[in-house]
KOLBA-437328 format. One line per field, with one value per residue: y, x, z of N, C-alpha, C in turn. Coordinates in steps of 0.1 Angstrom, whole numbers, m for minus. Layout:
BEGIN
nY = Y|...
nX = X|...
nZ = Z|...
caY = Y|...
caX = X|...
caZ = Z|...
cY = Y|...
cX = X|...
cZ = Z|...
***
This chain:
BEGIN
nY = m1371|m1368|m1343|m1331|m1320|m1300|m1287|m1256|m1267|m1295|m1296|m1305|m1334|m1348|m1348|m1332|m1315|m1290|m1280|m1255|m1254|m1230|m1227|m1234|m1245|m1219|m1208|m1198|m1222|m1238|m1233|m1250|m1274|m1309|m1307|m1317|m1354|m1369|m1369|m1364|m1361|m1345|m1338|m1318|m1317|m1296|m1296|m1320|m1319|m1301|m1314|m1332|m1320|m1307|m1329|m1353|m1381|m1407|m1394|m1405|m1403|m1388|m1383|m1357|m1348|m1358|m1352|m1370|m1362|m1380|m1406|m1398|m1386|m1362|m1327|m1298|m1264|m1225|m1200|m1171|m1166|m1190|m1223|m1249|m1281|m1298|m1327|m1353|m1379|m1406|m1410|m1430|m1445|m1447|m1433|m1443|m1421|m1418|m1403|m1379|m1364|m1358|m1329|m1319|m1295|m1295|m1284|m1283|m1309|m1316|m1303|m1314|m1338|m1334|m1331|m1354|m1368|m1352|m1362|m1388|m1385|m1367|m1385|m1405|m1394|m1387|m1392|m1412|m1429|m1458|m1469|m1475|m1496|m1496|m1508|m1503|m1475|m1466|m1479|m1467|m1439|m1445|m1449|m1427|m1413|m1416|m1405|m1415|m1418|m1421|m1399|m1405|m1428|m1413|m1400|m1422|m1433|m1405|m1412|m1434|m1423|m1407|m1426|m1430|m1408|m1403|m1423|m1413|m1383|m1353|m1337|m1316|m1305|m1298|m1284|m1259|m1252|m1244|m1215|m1201|m1206|m1196|m1171|m1157|m1167|m1187|m1212|m1247|m1273|m1261|m1247|m1269|m1282|m1262|m1266|m1292|m1300|m1282|m1292|m1321|m1320|m1311|m1331|m1348|m1365|m1376|m1369|m1348|m1344|m1350|m1331|m1307|m1273|m1244|m1219|m1186|m1181|m1169|m1143|m1143|m1140|m1153|m1156|m1151|m1174|m1195|m1193|m1191|m1216|m1230|m1229|m1246|m1280|m1305|m1295|m1301|m1328|m1346|m1372|m1364|m1339|m1306|m1285|m1252|m1230|m1244|m1249|m1224|m1216|m1236|m1227|m1201|m1209|m1221|m1204|m1184
nX = 711|677|666|634|608|582|546|532|510|517|544|549|544|568|600|628|653|636|624|604|572|555|541|536|568|592|613|638|641|658|684|689|690|693|710|705|711|695|659|630|593|563|532|513|514|534|548|561|571|591|609|617|633|653|667|690|688|663|633|614|578|554|525|498|478|462|475|494|518|538|541|554|583|590|589|570|575|576|580|576|545|547|544|570|590|609|631|638|642|618|599|613|598|564|539|506|491|467|462|474|461|441|432|428|416|380|373|400|403|386|392|417|411|397|420|432|410|412|436|434|413|430|447|431|422|445|466|485|473|474|496|488|469|436|413|424|424|400|387|403|390|365|363|371|352|330|306|306|333|362|387|413|413|413|434|452|441|450|474|476|468|485|508|498|501|530|537|521|516|496|472|446|430|447|464|449|444|471|476|451|459|486|484|459|459|443|439|453|440|411|408|411|386|369|372|366|338|330|352|346|321|329|344|327|319|304|307|310|286|290|302|308|295|312|314|321|341|367|366|377|397|386|400|426|432|429|448|471|472|474|503|514|526|511|487|480|480|459|437|419|416|415|386|388|371|346|356|363|333|323|337|327|300|305|314|287
nZ = 1021|1006|986|993|972|971|978|994|1011|1010|1024|1051|1054|1053|1065|1060|1037|1019|989|979|961|944|921|886|871|856|834|845|861|851|853|878|869|875|895|921|936|944|948|960|952|963|955|931|896|888|911|905|880|886|902|888|868|885|895|888|886|881|899|931|937|951|944|941|927|894|873|857|858|871|854|835|812|807|815|822|814|820|793|795|782|768|765|770|770|789|791|808|833|839|866|890|913|926|944|961|984|1002|1028|1020|1001|1013|1020|997|977|966|941|929|929|911|887|884|876|851|837|835|823|796|790|779|760|744|734|723|700|683|658|662|677|675|685|713|737|729|746|773|772|769|788|813|809|806|837|849|842|863|882|910|916|938|956|956|936|915|914|908|883|872|867|852|830|823|816|789|778|772|757|734|725|737|722|704|726|747|732|728|752|766|756|768|794|792|783|798|820|832|850|844|845|848|823|805|814|806|779|771|766|739|724|723|710|685|676|675|696|728|753|765|780|807|817|839|838|836|859|861|840|824|804|766|737|709|684|692|709|691|667|686|693|675|673|684|673|680|679|651|649|652|639|623|601|614|614|611|614|623|649|658|660|678|702|708|711|736|750|753
caY = m1369|m1364|m1330|m1331|m1309|m1300|m1273|m1255|m1278|m1308|m1296|m1311|m1349|m1358|m1341|m1332|m1302|m1291|m1269|m1254|m1248|m1222|m1219|m1240|m1239|m1211|m1210|m1197|m1232|m1244|m1229|m1258|m1287|m1317|m1303|m1329|m1365|m1380|m1362|m1370|m1350|m1349|m1327|m1322|m1317|m1286|m1302|m1333|m1314|m1292|m1324|m1340|m1307|m1303|m1343|m1358|m1393|m1408|m1392|m1408|m1392|m1392|m1375|m1357|m1347|m1367|m1345|m1379|m1363|m1394|m1416|m1390|m1386|m1347|m1319|m1285|m1251|m1214|m1190|m1161|m1170|m1201|m1239|m1256|m1293|m1306|m1343|m1361|m1392|m1411|m1413|m1446|m1452|m1439|m1441|m1433|m1423|m1412|m1391|m1368|m1359|m1352|m1317|m1314|m1288|m1303|m1279|m1287|m1322|m1317|m1297|m1323|m1348|m1325|m1331|m1368|m1369|m1345|m1370|m1399|m1380|m1361|m1398|m1412|m1385|m1387|m1399|m1422|m1436|m1471|m1471|m1478|m1503|m1489|m1510|m1498|m1462|m1467|m1483|m1456|m1431|m1450|m1451|m1415|m1403|m1425|m1399|m1420|m1423|m1416|m1390|m1416|m1434|m1403|m1398|m1434|m1433|m1400|m1416|m1444|m1417|m1401|m1435|m1428|m1393|m1408|m1429|m1408|m1367|m1348|m1329|m1303|m1299|m1295|m1270|m1248|m1249|m1237|m1200|m1199|m1205|m1186|m1156|m1155|m1168|m1200|m1229|m1254|m1281|m1252|m1244|m1280|m1282|m1255|m1271|m1306|m1300|m1280|m1302|m1333|m1318|m1308|m1344|m1358|m1374|m1371|m1368|m1332|m1342|m1350|m1323|m1295|m1261|m1239|m1206|m1174|m1182|m1156|m1137|m1146|m1136|m1168|m1158|m1151|m1186|m1207|m1190|m1193|m1231|m1235|m1225|m1262|m1290|m1315|m1295|m1310|m1343|m1351|m1384|m1359|m1322|m1295|m1273|m1239|m1219|m1249|m1248|m1211|m1213|m1243|m1221|m1188|m1215|m1225|m1190|m1178
caX = 694|672|656|621|601|566|538|532|503|525|560|547|544|581|612|643|653|623|623|587|571|540|535|544|583|594|626|647|645|668|697|694|686|701|717|703|711|684|649|615|581|551|523|511|521|540|557|566|578|600|613|622|644|660|672|700|685|650|627|605|569|537|513|486|468|459|481|501|534|542|542|562|599|591|585|567|582|571|588|566|534|550|546|579|594|623|631|647|638|607|601|616|592|551|535|496|487|454|466|481|452|427|429|427|402|370|377|413|399|375|403|430|402|394|431|435|402|417|447|425|409|437|453|421|421|458|469|494|464|475|508|482|458|421|406|427|426|387|385|406|381|351|363|371|337|319|304|313|346|370|396|422|413|414|451|460|438|457|492|477|465|500|514|493|510|544|539|513|516|485|465|439|426|461|474|441|445|482|474|441|469|496|477|448|460|434|445|454|428|400|410|407|372|362|372|363|326|333|358|340|309|336|349|315|317|290|315|306|273|291|314|299|294|320|313|333|352|374|365|389|395|390|409|438|433|429|459|484|472|481|518|519|524|504|472|477|484|445|436|408|420|402|378|390|359|338|362|359|322|322|342|322|288|306|314|278
caZ = 1027|995|982|990|964|978|977|1009|1017|1016|1033|1066|1049|1048|1069|1055|1031|1015|978|979|948|944|905|874|867|846|822|852|871|841|859|885|865|878|908|930|929|949|950|963|950|971|951|919|883|891|921|901|870|891|911|875|864|896|898|877|886|885|912|938|939|959|935|947|914|883|862|850|855|878|847|819|813|803|824|815|822|810|790|793|777|756|773|767|776|795|788|819|836|843|882|894|922|925|957|961|997|1005|1036|1013|993|1022|1022|980|975|956|929|924|925|897|876|880|870|834|829|829|809|788|784|775|748|733|728|712|687|677|645|667|689|674|697|726|734|727|756|781|774|769|805|820|805|817|850|852|840|870|895|923|919|949|950|955|923|904|912|902|871|864|862|840|817|820|808|778|771|775|741|724|727|736|708|703|740|756|723|732|767|767|756|779|807|795|782|804|836|835|854|837|845|844|809|796|819|796|760|767|760|726|715|718|700|673|673|673|706|738|766|772|786|821|822|846|834|847|865|863|834|818|787|759|721|702|674|697|712|680|666|694|697|660|670|690|665|686|673|639|651|652|631|611|599|623|607|616|613|631|659|664|663|688|713|707|717|745|758|756
cY = m1363|m1351|m1335|m1320|m1313|m1285|m1268|m1263|m1290|m1306|m1305|m1329|m1354|m1348|m1344|m1316|m1299|m1278|m1268|m1247|m1243|m1222|m1229|m1233|m1233|m1216|m1213|m1211|m1239|m1244|m1241|m1268|m1296|m1317|m1312|m1341|m1373|m1368|m1367|m1358|m1354|m1338|m1328|m1320|m1310|m1288|m1309|m1331|m1308|m1305|m1327|m1331|m1309|m1319|m1345|m1375|m1396|m1405|m1403|m1399|m1397|m1382|m1371|m1352|m1357|m1364|m1357|m1376|m1373|m1401|m1411|m1388|m1370|m1339|m1304|m1272|m1240|m1206|m1177|m1166|m1185|m1213|m1246|m1269|m1293|m1320|m1346|m1376|m1395|m1415|m1432|m1454|m1440|m1442|m1432|m1431|m1414|m1402|m1377|m1359|m1356|m1339|m1309|m1306|m1294|m1295|m1281|m1301|m1323|m1311|m1308|m1335|m1348|m1333|m1344|m1372|m1366|m1356|m1381|m1393|m1374|m1373|m1403|m1404|m1382|m1395|m1413|m1430|m1454|m1477|m1477|m1489|m1496|m1491|m1504|m1482|m1460|m1470|m1472|m1444|m1435|m1446|m1437|m1408|m1408|m1414|m1402|m1422|m1417|m1408|m1398|m1422|m1425|m1401|m1411|m1436|m1421|m1400|m1426|m1435|m1410|m1411|m1434|m1416|m1394|m1410|m1420|m1391|m1365|m1340|m1315|m1298|m1290|m1282|m1258|m1244|m1240|m1221|m1195|m1198|m1195|m1171|m1149|m1158|m1180|m1210|m1237|m1265|m1273|m1251|m1259|m1284|m1277|m1262|m1283|m1307|m1296|m1288|m1316|m1333|m1316|m1323|m1354|m1369|m1368|m1369|m1358|m1331|m1344|m1340|m1310|m1280|m1250|m1223|m1198|m1175|m1171|m1156|m1139|m1144|m1151|m1170|m1157|m1167|m1198|m1204|m1193|m1209|m1238|m1234|m1238|m1271|m1301|m1307|m1301|m1323|m1352|m1364|m1375|m1342|m1316|m1285|m1260|m1231|m1229|m1250|m1236|m1209|m1225|m1234|m1210|m1195|m1216|m1216|m1184|m1188
cX = 686|666|641|612|586|561|538|524|508|537|561|547|558|589|622|644|645|628|607|584|556|536|542|557|583|610|639|652|656|682|703|692|696|713|717|704|701|672|635|605|572|543|519|520|531|553|569|576|593|612|622|635|653|673|680|699|670|642|618|593|559|527|502|474|467|464|489|516|542|545|552|577|600|587|581|574|576|582|579|549|536|554|559|583|609|620|641|644|623|607|601|605|580|546|518|492|475|458|470|475|440|421|430|415|394|370|391|411|396|385|413|423|398|410|434|422|405|429|441|418|414|444|444|418|431|460|482|485|468|487|500|472|446|413|411|426|411|385|390|394|368|350|366|360|327|319|310|327|354|382|407|424|415|428|455|453|446|472|488|473|477|509|509|502|523|550|531|511|502|484|460|437|438|466|462|442|458|480|462|449|480|491|467|445|449|442|444|441|413|400|403|389|365|363|370|350|327|342|354|328|319|340|338|313|309|297|311|291|275|300|304|304|303|316|325|342|356|368|378|387|397|397|424|443|437|441|471|484|478|496|524|515|512|488|472|480|470|443|425|414|408|399|381|379|347|345|360|342|314|324|334|306|292|307|300|268
cZ = 1012|996|985|984|968|974|992|1016|1021|1021|1043|1064|1053|1056|1058|1048|1022|1003|979|966|947|931|898|876|855|840|834|859|864|848|871|880|867|888|919|928|935|952|953|960|959|965|938|905|883|898|914|891|876|895|897|869|872|895|885|877|886|895|919|938|944|950|941|939|906|872|853|851|863|867|833|824|810|815|815|823|813|807|787|792|771|767|765|773|777|794|800|820|840|856|883|905|923|935|956|978|1000|1014|1028|1005|1000|1021|1008|980|967|944|922|921|911|884|875|871|854|831|828|821|796|780|774|760|737|727|717|697|678|666|650|677|686|679|709|723|737|741|768|783|772|782|812|818|812|833|858|851|854|880|904|927|930|946|949|943|912|899|906|889|861|859|853|828|816|812|791|769|766|759|730|730|728|723|711|718|744|746|728|744|771|768|765|794|807|791|791|818|842|838|846|834|843|830|803|800|808|780|761|760|746|719|710|710|686|668|670|685|721|750|775|779|802|825|827|843|842|850|865|856|824|805|779|745|715|692|678|699|701|673|675|694|686|662|673|679|666|681|657|639|653|640|620|612|608|615|616|623|622|646|665|667|676|702|718|716|732|754|761|762
***
């Protein structure tokens, strides 16, 4: 019988032995790496990342968010405030079940859409963008920005965006999001939703006009965020050199 890795909200979708995930995996999950031979994941990025770590073989997954974890060979885990990667296998089978996302809260759907949008933007700004087909990336981004997009299509497009970051790692958006999550506890997608407008302005793009202004965003120290973001090599993998002073100015403007 396969191990079913799931969240509390998806545990009733499939019978079997369950491994319940309530937060992104932490370093101690590594002591169970490869423990299970057959694993099925039903859930978002944290669930799928955990499943990939636990399994010794490629998993089967039913993504319920647009994290893109269903399309990559790596898993994110945390060691204190630091985001780290575990490399394993890409999932072998990926299924999109509309029934599994019916109860996904509107805010969670919005945050996961921001994650998928950020994957498209980050690879477009990367030095390695030439490795991808710009028409496919552009089309995926355009579809994600449609105001009438259906929830299940967001999840499918999030998987497509995940195929991009498997070939071209994320850049400045994700580098800045990690300390917002690790230090200030801002959910990953919410952090990206906050960052998209100022970074688009920094990069001379107009995508920020369609991003909803986030209410009740935590206060944070711009110097701390920009310093910590630069500890990730991907911060410097943008095609154009990032002007740190302009970056700080944009982040301060967005805060205000």
